[in-house]
N, C-alpha and C positions, 0 to 999 in steps of 0.2 A: 504493500499499500505506499502511496506517495502522500507526504504530510508537508504542509506549509503553516507555519505559525507567524502571523503578521501583526504588527502594531502600526499606529499612524506614522511613526518615525522610521521603522526599520523592519527587516525581515529577521526574525529570531531564529528560525529554523526551516530548513528545506532539505528534503531527502526521502529515502525509503525507510519505513520502519515496519516492526513486527506488529505494533499497536499503540494506542494512546488512551490514558485514563484522564477523563476531565470531569470538573465540577459544575454539574448542571444545577439549575436553580431549584429543582426538586430532588437533588441527590446526584451523586457522583455515577459515572457510567464509563463503559469502555468501548472502544471502536477497534475492531480487528480487520484483517484482510477480507475483502468482498463483502463488507457490511452493507445492509440495505440503505438506500438513500435516506438522509436525514438532515434536518435543520433544527437546531436546539439553542436556547439561550444559555449562557454560563455565568455562574456567580462567582464570588470571591473564593479563592482556594488554590489548590495545587493542580498543575498540569503534569502528568507523568508520561514522559515520551519513552516508549519501549523500543529502542533502536535494534535490540535483539532480546531473547528471553531474559538475559542477564545484564546487558549494558542499558542503563536507565539514566536520563536526564530529566530533571525537575525544574519547572518555572512556577513562580507565584503570580497570580493575576487578580485584578479587582473585578472585571466583569468582560463579557464578550459574546460572540456567537461562533457556532461551528456548522459547517456544511460538509455533507458527506455525499459524493456523487461519483460513479464510475471508478470506484477504488481509489479515489483522491479525497482527502481530507484538508479543508482549509479552515484555520482557527483565526478569527480576528478578535484581538484582545486589547484592552487598555490596562495601564498600570502593571505592566509585566516586568519581571526580573527573574534571572537565573538563581536557583536556589543552591 
């Protein structure tokens, strides 16, 4: 799956990943390879990027949105920093 994490200022991440865990406004959820199409609002919390099953990068966000379509996930966030 291809992932892009974007802020108004910069591109935080771009590349292929195993999966991503996101802080939805109704609770956290995970997106893996070949996930069904999805658009969701994100709340304050931690984004966990699973580059492989063992290689993980974390970002702290204030809010945002995620779109999953055709095995590509685009995360638009505000107030992001790498943990």
